Structure formats: structure tokens, C-alpha cells
MARSEMAR-18629 format. One line per 2 residues: number of its first residue (from 1); their letters; for each residue x negated, y, z of N, C-alpha, C. Coordinates in Angstrom, 1 decimal. Example, Ala and Ser with C-alpha at 12.3 -4.5 7.8 and 13.67 -1.06 7.14 Angstrom:
REM residues 2
1> AS> -13.2/-5.7/7.8/-12.3/-4.5/7.8/-13.2/-3.3/7.8  -12.8/-2.2/7.1/-13.7/-1.1/7.1/-12.9/0.0/7.9
***
This chain:
REM residues 260
1> SD> -114.7/30.7/118.6/-114.4/31.7/119.5/-113.3/32.6/118.6  -112.8/33.6/119.3/-111.8/34.7/118.5/-112.5/35.4/117.3
3> TG> -113.7/35.7/117.9/-114.3/36.5/116.5/-114.8/35.5/115.6  -115.1/34.6/115.8/-115.1/33.7/114.4/-114.2/33.1/113.6
5> SG> -113.2/33.0/114.3/-111.8/32.3/114.1/-111.4/33.3/112.9  -111.3/34.7/113.7/-110.7/36.2/112.7/-111.9/36.3/111.4
7> AQ> -113.2/35.9/111.6/-114.0/36.2/110.4/-113.5/35.1/109.3  -113.0/34.2/109.9/-113.1/32.8/109.0/-111.7/33.2/108.3
9> RA> -110.5/33.7/109.2/-109.4/34.0/108.4/-109.3/35.4/107.4  -110.3/36.3/107.8/-110.6/37.3/106.9/-111.4/36.7/105.6
11> AA> -111.9/36.0/105.7/-112.7/35.5/104.7/-111.8/34.6/103.4  -111.1/33.5/104.4/-110.1/33.1/103.6/-109.1/33.9/102.6
13> MS> -108.7/35.0/103.5/-107.7/35.8/103.0/-108.3/36.4/101.8  -109.5/36.9/101.8/-110.1/37.7/100.4/-110.5/37.1/99.4
15> SI> -110.5/35.8/99.6/-110.8/34.8/98.7/-109.7/34.3/97.8  -108.2/34.5/98.6/-107.2/34.4/97.6/-106.3/35.7/97.3
17> GT> -107.0/36.6/97.9/-106.3/37.9/97.2/-105.5/38.7/98.5  -105.2/37.9/99.7/-104.3/38.6/100.4/-104.6/39.7/100.8
19> GY> -103.7/40.6/100.8/-104.3/42.1/101.0/-104.9/43.2/100.3  -105.6/42.3/99.2/-106.5/43.2/98.5/-105.7/43.2/96.9
21> DQ> -105.0/42.7/96.4/-104.4/42.6/95.3/-103.2/43.6/95.1  -103.1/44.3/95.7/-102.1/45.3/95.7/-102.4/46.6/94.8
23> ST> -103.4/46.8/94.4/-103.8/47.8/93.7/-105.4/47.5/92.8  -105.5/48.3/91.8/-106.8/48.3/90.8/-108.0/48.9/91.8
25> ST> -107.4/49.8/92.6/-108.4/50.8/93.0/-108.9/50.3/94.3  -108.5/48.7/94.7/-109.3/48.2/96.1/-109.7/46.8/95.6
27> YS> -111.0/47.2/96.1/-112.0/45.8/96.0/-111.8/45.1/97.3  -112.0/43.8/96.9/-112.0/42.8/97.9/-113.5/42.5/98.7
29> PD> -113.6/42.1/99.9/-115.0/42.0/100.7/-116.0/41.6/99.8  -115.7/40.6/98.9/-116.5/40.1/98.4/-116.9/40.7/96.6
31> GR> -116.3/41.9/96.3/-116.2/42.7/95.3/-115.7/42.4/94.1  -114.4/41.7/94.3/-113.8/41.4/93.3/-112.4/42.4/93.3
33> VF> -112.0/42.6/91.8/-110.8/43.7/92.0/-109.6/42.2/91.0  -108.6/41.9/92.2/-107.9/40.9/91.8/-106.6/41.0/90.7
35> QI> -106.5/42.4/90.6/-105.8/42.9/89.8/-105.7/42.7/88.0  -107.2/42.7/88.1/-108.0/42.4/86.8/-108.0/40.9/86.7
37> EY> -108.2/40.2/87.4/-108.2/38.8/87.1/-107.0/38.3/87.0  -106.1/38.8/87.9/-104.5/38.5/87.2/-103.8/38.7/86.1
39> AQ> -104.8/39.8/85.2/-104.5/40.3/84.0/-105.0/39.1/83.0  -106.4/39.0/83.4/-106.7/37.9/82.3/-106.5/36.6/82.5
41> KA> -105.9/36.2/83.7/-105.1/35.1/83.9/-104.1/35.0/83.0  -103.4/36.2/82.7/-101.9/36.4/82.3/-102.2/36.1/80.5
43> VD> -103.7/36.4/79.9/-104.2/36.1/78.6/-104.1/34.7/78.6  -104.7/33.9/79.5/-105.1/32.4/79.4/-104.0/31.8/79.5
45> TS> -102.9/31.7/80.1/-101.7/31.1/80.3/-100.7/31.8/79.3  -100.9/32.5/78.3/-100.0/33.3/77.3/-99.5/32.3/76.3
47> GS> -100.0/31.3/76.0/-99.5/30.1/74.8/-100.1/30.8/73.5  -100.8/31.4/73.5/-101.2/31.9/72.4/-102.8/31.8/72.4
49> TA> -103.9/31.4/70.9/-104.9/32.1/70.9/-105.3/32.6/69.5  -106.2/33.6/69.6/-106.6/34.6/68.6/-108.1/34.4/68.3
51> IG> -108.4/34.2/67.3/-109.8/33.8/66.7/-110.4/34.8/65.3  -111.6/35.2/65.4/-112.0/35.8/64.2/-113.5/35.8/64.2
53> IK> -113.6/35.7/62.6/-114.7/35.0/62.1/-115.5/36.2/61.6  -116.6/37.0/61.7/-117.4/37.6/60.7/-118.2/37.0/59.9
55> CT> -117.7/37.2/58.3/-118.2/36.5/57.3/-119.1/37.3/56.4  -119.9/36.9/55.4/-120.9/37.6/54.4/-120.2/38.7/54.0
57> DG> -118.8/38.4/53.5/-118.4/39.5/52.5/-116.7/40.0/53.4  -116.9/39.7/54.6/-115.7/40.4/55.3/-115.4/39.9/57.0
59> VV> -114.2/40.0/57.2/-113.9/39.4/58.5/-112.3/39.0/58.5  -112.4/37.8/59.1/-111.0/37.1/59.0/-110.5/36.9/60.4
61> LG> -109.2/37.3/60.8/-108.4/37.1/62.0/-107.5/36.2/61.9  -107.3/35.5/62.8/-106.0/34.3/63.0/-105.7/34.3/64.2
63> VE> -104.0/34.0/64.8/-103.5/33.8/65.7/-102.6/32.7/65.6  -102.3/32.0/66.7/-101.6/30.9/66.9/-100.2/31.4/67.4
65> KQ> -99.3/31.4/66.7/-98.2/32.0/67.4/-97.2/30.8/68.0  -97.0/30.9/69.1/-95.9/29.7/69.2/-94.7/30.1/69.5
67> LV> -93.6/29.6/68.6/-92.4/29.9/68.3/-91.5/29.6/69.6  -91.1/30.8/69.9/-90.3/30.7/71.4/-88.7/30.3/70.6
69> SK> -88.2/30.2/69.8/-86.7/29.8/69.1/-87.0/29.2/68.0  -86.2/28.1/67.6/-86.3/27.5/66.0/-85.5/28.4/65.1
71> MM> -84.8/29.5/65.8/-83.8/30.4/65.1/-84.8/31.7/64.7  -85.9/31.8/65.3/-86.8/32.9/65.1/-86.9/32.9/63.5
73> VE> -86.9/34.3/62.8/-87.3/34.2/61.3/-88.7/34.6/61.5  -89.2/33.7/60.3/-90.7/33.4/60.0/-91.4/34.9/59.5
75> GT> -92.3/35.2/60.3/-93.1/36.2/60.0/-92.9/37.6/61.0  -92.1/37.2/61.3/-91.7/38.0/62.7/-92.5/37.7/64.0
77> HR> -92.4/38.7/65.0/-93.3/38.3/66.4/-94.4/38.5/66.1  -95.2/39.3/65.2/-96.8/39.5/65.0/-97.8/39.8/65.8
79> RV> -98.2/39.2/65.6/-99.7/39.2/66.7/-101.2/39.6/66.1  -101.0/39.7/64.8/-102.0/40.7/64.1/-101.5/41.7/63.6
81> FH> -102.1/43.0/64.0/-101.9/44.4/63.4/-103.0/45.1/62.6  -102.5/46.2/62.1/-102.9/47.2/61.3/-102.8/48.4/62.0
83> LD> -104.4/48.7/62.1/-104.6/49.9/62.8/-105.2/50.8/61.8  -105.9/50.5/60.9/-106.2/51.7/59.8/-106.4/50.8/58.6
85> EH> -106.5/51.3/57.2/-106.7/50.6/56.2/-107.7/49.8/56.2  -108.9/49.7/57.1/-109.7/49.2/56.9/-110.0/48.3/58.5
87> VG> -109.2/48.6/59.5/-109.1/47.9/60.7/-108.1/47.2/60.9  -108.3/45.8/61.7/-107.2/45.2/61.9/-107.0/44.5/63.1
89> MA> -106.3/44.3/64.0/-106.1/43.8/65.3/-105.6/43.0/65.7  -106.4/41.3/66.3/-105.4/40.4/66.9/-105.3/40.3/68.3
91> VS> -104.4/39.7/68.5/-104.0/40.0/70.2/-103.6/38.5/70.7  -103.8/38.5/72.1/-103.2/37.5/72.8/-102.7/38.2/74.0
93> GV> -102.1/37.0/74.9/-101.3/37.7/76.1/-100.1/38.0/76.1  -100.2/39.3/76.8/-98.5/39.9/76.7/-98.3/40.9/75.7
95> QA> -97.5/40.3/75.0/-97.3/41.2/73.5/-97.0/42.7/73.4  -96.3/42.9/74.5/-95.6/44.3/75.3/-96.7/45.3/75.1
97> DA> -97.9/44.9/75.6/-99.0/45.5/76.3/-99.9/45.4/75.3  -99.9/44.4/74.0/-100.5/44.5/72.9/-100.2/45.7/72.3
99> RN> -98.7/45.5/72.1/-98.2/46.8/71.1/-98.6/48.1/71.6  -98.7/48.6/73.1/-99.5/50.0/73.4/-100.8/50.1/73.1
101> VM> -101.3/49.1/73.3/-102.8/49.4/72.5/-103.0/49.4/71.4  -101.9/48.8/70.5/-101.9/48.8/69.2/-101.7/50.4/69.0
103> NR> -100.8/50.6/69.4/-100.1/52.2/69.0/-101.2/53.3/69.3  -102.3/53.0/70.6/-103.5/53.8/70.8/-104.2/53.6/70.0
105> GR> -104.6/52.5/69.3/-105.6/52.6/68.0/-105.0/53.2/66.7  -103.9/53.1/66.3/-103.6/54.0/65.3/-103.4/55.2/65.6
107> AE> -103.4/55.8/66.8/-103.4/57.2/66.9/-104.9/57.8/67.0  -105.9/57.0/67.7/-107.4/56.8/67.4/-107.7/57.1/65.9
109> AR> -107.0/56.6/65.1/-107.6/56.3/63.7/-107.1/57.8/63.0  -105.7/57.8/63.3/-105.3/59.1/62.5/-105.9/60.4/63.0
111> QF> -106.3/60.4/64.4/-107.0/61.7/64.9/-108.4/61.8/64.4  -109.1/60.5/64.2/-110.7/60.6/63.5/-110.3/60.9/62.2
113> RS> -109.6/60.6/61.6/-109.5/61.1/60.1/-109.0/62.5/59.8  -108.4/63.1/60.9/-107.7/64.2/60.8/-109.0/65.0/61.1
115> TY> -109.5/64.7/62.0/-110.8/65.4/62.6/-112.0/65.6/61.5  -112.4/64.2/61.1/-113.6/64.1/60.4/-113.3/64.1/58.8
117> GD> -112.2/63.9/58.4/-112.2/63.6/57.2/-112.2/62.1/56.4  -113.1/61.3/57.6/-113.5/60.0/57.3/-112.5/58.9/57.8
119> PI> -112.6/57.6/57.7/-111.8/56.7/58.2/-112.7/55.9/59.4  -111.9/55.7/60.5/-112.7/55.5/61.7/-113.6/54.2/61.7
121> PG> -115.1/54.7/62.1/-116.0/53.1/62.4/-115.3/52.0/63.2  -115.8/50.6/62.5/-115.1/50.0/63.4/-115.7/49.8/65.3
123> EV> -116.9/50.6/65.2/-117.7/50.4/66.7/-116.9/51.8/67.2  -116.5/52.8/66.9/-115.8/53.6/67.4/-114.8/53.3/68.0
125> MA> -113.9/52.5/66.9/-112.4/52.3/67.3/-112.5/51.4/68.6  -113.6/50.2/68.7/-113.4/49.1/69.5/-114.1/50.1/71.0
127> NR> -115.0/50.9/70.7/-115.3/51.5/71.9/-114.3/52.5/72.4  -113.2/53.2/71.8/-112.1/53.9/72.6/-111.0/53.1/72.8
129> LA> -110.9/52.1/72.1/-109.4/50.9/73.0/-110.1/50.6/74.1  -111.6/50.4/74.3/-112.3/49.8/75.4/-112.1/50.8/76.5
131> GY> -112.3/51.9/76.2/-112.2/53.0/77.1/-110.6/53.1/77.7  -109.9/52.9/77.0/-108.5/53.3/77.3/-108.3/51.9/77.8
133> MH> -108.4/50.8/77.5/-107.9/49.8/78.7/-108.7/49.8/79.8  -110.2/50.1/79.8/-110.5/50.4/81.4/-110.0/51.2/82.4
135> LH> -109.5/52.3/81.3/-108.9/53.5/82.3/-107.6/52.8/83.1  -107.0/52.0/82.7/-106.1/51.3/83.3/-106.6/50.4/84.7
137> TM> -107.7/50.3/84.6/-108.1/49.5/85.8/-108.8/50.3/87.0  -108.4/51.7/86.9/-109.2/52.6/87.7/-108.4/53.2/88.8
139> YW> -106.9/53.3/88.3/-105.9/54.2/89.2/-105.1/53.1/89.6  -104.6/53.9/90.9/-103.9/52.6/91.5/-102.2/52.7/90.9
141> WL> -101.6/53.5/90.3/-100.3/53.8/89.7/-100.5/53.2/88.2  -101.7/52.8/87.7/-101.5/51.7/86.6/-101.9/50.4/86.8
143> RP> -101.5/49.6/85.9/-101.9/48.1/85.9/-102.8/47.8/84.7  -103.4/46.8/84.9/-104.5/46.3/83.5/-103.9/45.7/82.6
145> FG> -103.9/45.9/81.6/-103.3/45.2/80.3/-103.1/43.8/80.5  -102.4/42.9/80.0/-102.6/41.5/80.2/-102.8/41.3/78.7
147> TA> -103.6/41.7/78.4/-103.8/41.0/76.8/-105.7/41.3/76.3  -105.8/40.6/75.5/-107.4/40.4/75.2/-107.3/41.1/73.6
149> IL> -108.3/41.4/72.9/-107.8/41.7/71.8/-109.2/41.6/70.7  -108.9/41.5/69.6/-110.0/41.2/68.6/-109.7/42.2/67.5
151> IG> -111.1/43.3/67.4/-110.7/44.2/66.5/-111.7/43.7/65.1  -111.4/43.5/63.7/-112.0/43.4/62.8/-112.0/44.7/61.6
153> SY> -113.5/44.7/61.2/-113.4/46.1/60.2/-114.5/45.8/59.3  -114.0/46.7/58.1/-115.1/46.7/57.2/-115.5/47.9/56.6
155> DE> -116.5/48.8/57.3/-116.6/50.1/56.8/-118.1/50.2/56.2  -119.0/51.7/56.1/-120.2/51.5/55.7/-121.2/50.9/56.6
157> EG> -121.1/50.3/57.4/-121.8/49.5/58.1/-121.8/48.0/57.7  -120.8/47.6/56.9/-120.5/46.3/56.8/-119.1/45.7/57.5
159> PQ> -119.2/44.4/57.5/-118.2/43.6/58.7/-118.0/43.9/59.6  -117.6/43.8/60.5/-117.6/43.8/62.2/-116.5/43.1/63.0
161> LY> -117.0/42.5/64.2/-115.9/42.1/64.8/-116.3/42.2/66.2  -115.3/43.0/66.9/-115.3/42.9/68.4/-114.3/42.2/69.0
163> DI> -114.4/42.0/70.7/-113.2/41.5/71.2/-113.4/42.6/72.4  -112.4/42.8/73.1/-111.8/43.7/74.4/-110.9/42.8/75.3
165> DS> -111.7/42.7/76.6/-110.6/42.0/77.5/-110.1/43.1/78.2  -109.4/42.6/79.4/-108.4/43.3/80.3/-109.2/44.1/81.3
167> AG> -110.4/44.0/81.4/-111.1/45.1/82.2/-112.0/46.2/81.3  -111.6/46.4/80.0/-111.8/47.1/79.1/-113.5/47.0/78.8
169> LS> -114.0/45.4/78.9/-115.3/45.1/78.1/-115.5/45.0/76.9  -116.3/45.2/76.0/-116.4/45.2/74.6/-117.4/44.6/74.1
171> YR> -117.8/43.5/73.3/-118.7/42.8/72.9/-118.7/42.9/71.2  -119.7/42.8/70.6/-119.8/42.3/69.1/-120.2/41.2/68.9
173> HF> -119.3/40.6/68.0/-119.6/39.1/67.7/-119.8/38.7/66.5  -120.5/37.2/66.0/-120.0/37.1/64.9/-119.1/36.1/64.7
175> AC> -118.7/35.5/65.8/-117.2/34.9/65.8/-116.6/34.9/67.2  -115.7/34.8/67.4/-114.9/35.2/68.9/-113.7/34.4/68.8
177> AV> -113.3/34.0/70.2/-112.0/33.2/70.3/-111.5/33.9/71.8  -109.9/34.1/72.1/-109.6/34.5/73.2/-108.6/34.0/73.2
179> GK> -107.9/33.9/74.6/-106.5/33.3/74.9/-106.6/31.9/75.3  -105.3/31.3/75.0/-105.5/30.1/75.9/-106.3/29.3/75.5
181> GK> -106.7/28.9/74.3/-107.5/27.8/73.9/-109.2/28.1/73.6  -109.1/29.2/73.8/-110.5/29.9/73.5/-111.7/29.1/73.8
183> TA> -111.8/28.3/75.0/-112.8/27.3/75.2/-113.4/26.3/74.3  -112.1/25.8/73.7/-112.2/24.7/72.7/-112.4/25.5/71.2
185> AK> -112.1/26.2/71.3/-112.1/27.2/69.9/-113.7/27.5/69.8  -114.2/28.2/70.9/-115.8/28.6/70.8/-116.7/27.6/70.4
187> SQ> -116.4/26.6/71.2/-117.4/25.3/71.0/-117.3/24.8/69.5  -116.3/25.2/68.9/-116.2/24.8/67.7/-116.9/25.8/66.5
189> LE> -116.3/26.8/66.8/-117.2/28.3/66.2/-118.7/28.0/66.0  -119.2/27.7/67.0/-120.8/27.6/67.5/-121.3/26.4/66.5
191> KL> -120.3/25.7/65.9/-120.6/24.7/65.1/-121.1/25.1/63.7  -120.1/26.3/63.1/-120.1/26.7/62.1/-121.6/27.4/61.6
193> NL> -121.9/27.7/60.2/-122.8/28.4/59.6/-122.6/29.8/59.4  -122.5/30.5/60.8/-121.6/32.1/60.4/-122.9/32.6/59.5
195> ST> -124.1/32.5/59.5/-124.6/33.7/58.6/-124.6/33.7/56.8  -123.7/32.3/56.5/-123.8/32.3/55.2/-122.0/32.1/54.8
197> IT> -121.6/31.7/55.8/-120.2/31.5/55.5/-118.8/32.3/54.7  -118.4/32.4/53.5/-117.6/33.6/53.0/-116.0/33.4/54.0
199> CR> -115.3/34.6/53.5/-113.9/34.7/54.1/-113.1/33.4/53.7  -113.1/33.0/52.5/-112.0/32.1/52.2/-112.8/30.6/52.6
201> EA> -114.2/30.5/52.7/-114.5/29.3/54.0/-113.7/29.4/55.3  -113.9/30.7/55.5/-113.3/30.8/57.2/-112.1/30.7/57.3
203> VM> -111.3/31.2/56.3/-109.8/30.6/56.5/-109.5/29.3/56.9  -110.2/28.7/55.7/-110.0/27.1/55.9/-110.5/26.3/57.4
205> EL> -111.7/26.9/57.5/-112.4/26.4/59.3/-111.3/27.1/60.3  -110.6/28.4/60.2/-110.0/28.6/61.2/-108.7/28.1/61.5
207> AK> -108.1/27.7/60.5/-107.0/26.6/60.0/-107.3/25.5/61.0  -108.2/24.6/60.4/-108.8/23.2/61.1/-108.5/23.4/62.4
209> IM> -109.5/24.6/62.8/-109.6/24.8/64.6/-108.5/25.0/65.2  -107.7/25.8/64.7/-106.3/25.9/65.2/-105.4/24.7/65.6
211> YS> -105.7/23.8/64.6/-104.5/22.8/64.4/-105.4/21.7/65.3  -106.4/21.8/65.7/-107.2/20.7/66.4/-107.3/21.1/68.1
213> IH> -107.2/22.4/68.2/-106.9/22.8/69.6/-105.4/22.7/70.1  -104.4/22.6/69.2/-103.5/22.7/69.7/-102.9/21.4/69.9
215> DE> -102.2/21.1/71.1/-101.6/20.2/71.7/-100.0/19.8/71.6  -99.8/19.0/70.7/-98.3/19.0/70.3/-97.6/18.6/71.0
217> LK> -98.0/17.5/72.4/-97.4/16.8/73.2/-97.0/18.1/74.6  -97.9/19.1/74.8/-97.8/19.9/75.7/-97.3/21.1/75.3
219> DK> -97.9/21.8/73.8/-97.3/23.2/73.0/-96.1/23.0/72.5  -95.6/24.3/72.1/-94.4/24.3/71.2/-95.1/24.5/69.9
221> QF> -93.9/24.0/68.9/-94.7/24.6/67.9/-95.0/25.9/67.2  -96.1/26.0/66.5/-96.5/27.0/66.0/-96.6/27.7/64.7
223> EL> -97.0/29.1/64.6/-97.0/29.7/63.0/-98.2/30.2/63.0  -98.9/29.9/62.1/-100.5/30.4/61.8/-100.2/32.1/61.0
225> EI> -100.8/32.9/61.7/-100.9/34.0/61.1/-102.2/34.5/60.9  -102.8/34.7/59.5/-104.2/34.9/58.9/-104.0/36.1/58.4
227> TW> -104.9/36.8/58.4/-105.4/38.3/57.9/-107.1/38.3/57.5  -107.2/38.9/56.6/-108.4/39.4/56.3/-108.9/40.6/55.8
229> IC> -110.0/41.3/55.9/-110.5/42.5/55.4/-111.8/42.0/54.5  -111.9/42.0/53.7/-112.9/41.6/52.9/-113.1/42.2/51.4
231> DE> -114.1/41.9/50.8/-114.4/42.5/49.1/-113.0/41.9/48.4  -112.5/40.6/48.5/-111.8/40.4/47.5/-110.2/41.2/47.9
233> SG> -110.1/41.6/49.1/-109.1/42.5/49.3/-109.6/44.0/49.3  -110.5/44.1/48.7/-110.6/45.5/48.6/-110.8/46.2/49.7
235> RK> -111.6/45.6/50.6/-112.0/46.2/51.8/-110.8/46.7/52.6  -109.9/46.0/52.4/-108.8/46.6/53.1/-107.9/45.4/53.7
237> HT> -107.3/45.8/55.2/-106.5/44.4/56.0/-105.6/44.3/55.9  -105.3/43.0/55.0/-104.2/42.7/54.5/-103.7/41.2/54.8
239> LV> -102.5/40.4/55.1/-102.4/38.8/55.0/-103.1/38.5/54.0  -103.8/37.2/54.1/-104.7/36.4/53.3/-103.4/36.0/51.9
241> PA> -103.7/35.6/50.7/-102.8/34.9/49.7/-102.0/34.1/50.3  -100.6/33.7/49.9/-99.9/32.8/50.4/-100.5/31.5/50.0
243> DL> -101.1/31.5/48.6/-101.6/29.8/48.2/-102.7/29.4/49.2  -103.7/30.5/49.5/-104.8/30.2/50.3/-104.2/29.8/51.7
245> KA> -103.4/30.3/52.0/-102.5/30.2/53.9/-102.3/28.6/53.8  -101.3/28.3/52.4/-100.8/27.2/52.5/-101.9/25.8/52.4
247> AA> -103.3/26.1/52.0/-103.9/25.1/51.5/-104.8/25.3/52.9  -105.1/26.1/53.7/-105.6/26.2/55.0/-104.9/25.6/55.9
249> EE> -103.4/25.6/55.8/-102.6/25.2/56.9/-102.9/23.2/56.4  -102.6/23.1/55.1/-102.7/21.6/54.8/-104.2/21.1/55.3
251> AG> -105.0/21.8/54.9/-106.3/21.1/55.3/-106.5/20.9/57.2  -105.7/22.3/57.8/-105.9/22.1/59.2/-105.0/20.7/59.7
253> KT> -103.5/20.1/59.3/-103.1/19.2/59.3/-103.9/18.0/59.0  -104.3/18.1/57.8/-105.2/16.5/57.7/-106.2/16.3/58.4
255> AK> -106.8/17.3/58.8/-108.2/17.3/59.9/-107.5/16.6/61.1  -106.6/17.4/61.5/-105.8/17.0/62.6/-105.7/15.4/62.7
257> EE> -104.9/15.1/62.0/-104.4/13.7/61.5/-105.9/12.8/61.8  -107.0/13.2/61.2/-107.9/12.3/60.9/-108.7/12.0/61.9
259> EE> -108.6/13.1/63.3/-109.1/13.3/64.4/-108.3/12.1/65.4  -106.8/12.0/64.8/-106.3/11.1/65.8/-106.2/9.5/65.4
***
């Protein structure tokens, strides 16, 4: 009947977003907000993976940065950012969107320090950035950020690791991965002894995971960017020492060759 065929067409349209994906303020009949799903898809197809590991003595953040050009200067195209002395942010997804969130995070850190005279706690930073990202899913004149971020901090409560997705959801983790290779990375992170791992050990394991999930046939060459906030760095967010990074990359390449 015409009524039945019309209902079927409406159901088909809602399942693929037709007519319901023009605004973040519009729900489809089955309760989905397609603009948020599209933003999350942008993260998953971005070509980069970000990994965070909480350790006994700090937090390690690492990102697989695919090289868009052989002429690009090493160390540019940053995907791990400094929010405060004790807070770092690793990102996957649309980098321009990530820089916007980074600037907001730095502003939140400055404001907190100016108001209270203390550095911003990691939990407060994660909650405020999650609220900021969620704000962009509530109004039709805004669009969700096509980025997922990891927040690593080391404050009076010890090392902390959070993730925030495009919808503005935030969770605290022992270890986490976001981006293109998150599923494979998470399965390997679950095999680690996260209750005893140190930051130096985590740097080595992170590099091994990054190289193992990288498909040399399908993916472009990549540069590994690793930072930490730990006792060894004075509880400040810094790049890992060059010799440690080199050793980690060598271990990652060796593990990859052994797998093959």
C-alpha cells in the first residue's frame, strides 16, 4: 500500500541521514544525530592514531603523524600540544579543529591559575574541554569538532589520562587509543600490565604498538611523536629524550620485522 511504502521510504531515509543530517540540533526518528557521527568518522579516517598510557610514575602520549610530503621539515605538523606545564594533549582527526580546542585548553589553564593561584587539575581541564566540545553539538550554527583528544596530566592526585570524543564525552583511562588504528591499538594495550608499567617501559611499548598497526602498503610514511609527564621530567610535559625515542623506534621496527 501507499502508506506502507511511504513508511519504508521514511525508515530508509532516516537510516542514511537523508533530511536529518543538516544540523546538529536535529534528531533522526531513531534518535541519532548524524552530524556527530560524521565528525567521529572524520577522526577514524584521518590517517593518524593517538595513544596514551598512564604509568606508575607519569603519563606517556604518542601520535602517529603521517607525512603528507617528503619535503616537510621533521618536527613540524605537531599533534601533541602543551596546555600547561603539567598537562599535555594528543590529538587525532582534523588538525585545524584540534588547534581550536588546544587554544581553549590553554585559555582555561591561564584563567584557572589567575583565579585560584594554582595549576589546573587534570580532571577540571578534561571536564571543561569536554563541555566546550559538547557545546558545538547543541546549536544549529555550529558543527561538532572533527577531532578526538587525549589529555595527560600529573598533579596532586597523581598521573591521570582522559579522552574526549567529538560528542563531548570524557572518560578516565589507564590506557587509551583514538583515531584510525584505535581498535587494534586498544587490543594490544589490554595485554600490558598497566598497574606496574613505568614511563620508560611505556615509551618502548607505545612505539611497538604504533609500528605494528601501521600498514606500510596502504599508509603513508609516518613520524612518531612521543611526550611524557613524569617524575623523570620533573612532572612537566616535555618531549621524551632523543636517545630514548630513537631506541623506542628501533624496538618498534624490530618487533614489526619479527611479526612479518
